[in-house]
C-alpha positions in Angstrom: -29.0 -117.6 104.7 -25.8 -118.5 106.6 -23.3 -120.9 104.9 -24.0 -123.6 107.4 -27.6 -123.8 106.3 -26.9 -124.2 102.6 -27.5 -127.7 101.4 -24.2 -129.5 100.9 -24.4 -129.4 97.1 -24.9 -125.7 97.0 -22.1 -125.1 99.4 -19.8 -127.2 97.2 -20.7 -125.2 94.2 -20.0 -121.9 96.0 -16.7 -123.0 97.5 -15.3 -125.3 94.7 -14.1 -122.6 92.3 -11.8 -121.1 94.9 -9.9 -124.4 95.0 -8.5 -124.0 91.5 -6.2 -121.3 90.1 -7.3 -119.4 87.0 -4.7 -120.3 84.3 -7.0 -119.7 81.4 -4.8 -116.9 80.0 -1.5 -118.1 81.3 -0.4 -119.4 77.8 -1.1 -116.0 76.2 0.9 -114.2 79.0 3.8 -116.7 78.7 3.8 -116.2 74.9 3.9 -112.4 75.3 6.7 -112.7 77.8 8.9 -115.4 76.2 8.1 -115.7 72.5 6.5 -112.6 71.0 9.7 -110.5 70.8 10.9 -112.9 68.1 7.9 -114.7 66.7 5.6 -111.6 66.7 2.4 -110.7 68.5 0.4 -112.8 66.0 3.0 -115.5 65.4 4.0 -114.1 62.1 7.7 -114.5 62.5 10.3 -112.1 61.0 10.8 -112.6 57.3 13.4 -115.4 56.7 15.1 -114.8 60.0 12.5 -116.1 62.5 10.0 -118.7 61.5 6.3 -118.1 61.8 4.1 -119.9 64.2 0.9 -118.8 62.5 -0.3 -121.6 60.2 3.0 -123.4 60.8 3.4 -126.9 59.3 6.3 -127.4 61.7 4.0 -127.3 64.7 1.9 -130.1 63.2 4.8 -132.3 62.0 6.9 -132.0 65.2 4.2 -132.0 67.9 6.0 -134.6 69.9 9.2 -132.6 70.0 7.8 -129.1 70.8 7.9 -129.4 74.6 11.6 -130.2 74.4 12.2 -127.5 71.9 10.7 -124.9 74.2 12.6 -126.3 77.2 16.0 -126.7 75.6 15.9 -124.4 72.6 17.4 -125.3 69.3 20.4 -124.4 67.0 19.7 -126.4 63.9 18.2 -125.6 60.5 14.4 -126.1 60.6 12.0 -125.9 57.7 8.8 -124.2 58.3 6.2 -123.9 55.4 9.0 -124.8 52.9 11.5 -122.2 54.1 14.7 -123.0 56.0 15.6 -121.1 59.1 18.9 -121.2 61.0 18.8 -119.1 64.0 19.4 -120.0 67.6 16.2 -120.2 69.7 17.0 -120.0 73.4 15.4 -122.6 75.7 13.5 -121.8 78.9 14.3 -124.3 81.6 12.4 -122.3 84.1 9.0 -123.1 82.8 7.1 -125.9 84.6 5.3 -128.7 82.8 2.0 -126.9 83.5 3.4 -123.6 82.0 4.7 -125.4 78.9 1.4 -127.1 78.5 -0.5 -123.8 78.6 2.0 -122.1 76.3 1.8 -124.9 73.7 -2.0 -125.0 73.9 -2.0 -121.2 73.3 0.3 -121.4 70.3 -1.3 -124.5 68.8 -4.8 -123.0 69.0 -4.2 -119.5 67.6 -3.4 -117.9 64.2 -4.8 -120.7 62.1 -3.4 -123.5 64.2 -5.9 -126.1 65.2 -4.1 -128.8 67.2 -5.9 -130.9 69.9 -5.3 -129.6 73.4 -2.4 -131.1 75.3 -2.4 -132.4 78.9 0.3 -131.8 81.5 1.0 -135.5 81.6 1.5 -135.6 77.8 4.0 -132.7 78.0 5.7 -134.3 81.0 6.1 -137.5 79.1 7.6 -135.7 76.2 10.0 -133.8 78.5 11.1 -137.1 80.1 12.4 -138.1 76.6 14.4 -134.8 76.0 18.0 -135.3 75.2 
């Protein structure tokens, strides 16, 4: 049946998926590209040098600050799961709010982390407050 003969609803169902990009795995790809070299493939960190992301209390306790931390980096002592870490983490100003959202959603939903999903508007609002 030619497309012009399909009922409007069916045509919409056929064409609608092409209107959206598939970013389902973007967070995982961004993690591999920007974070895994230091934090490990499974978020395990490196001993007392690089903090773990897996099962990290820091992610829970500092949720409102994480978008800024990823964007701007950090150079202060942080305590993760009771252990102090003092290494420079470079920021990545090149990531868009959508990319930061996907990256945070990946990190916060893997390796024992169970945070509620973030929205782009939530991340943008947090970035608007960055120092």
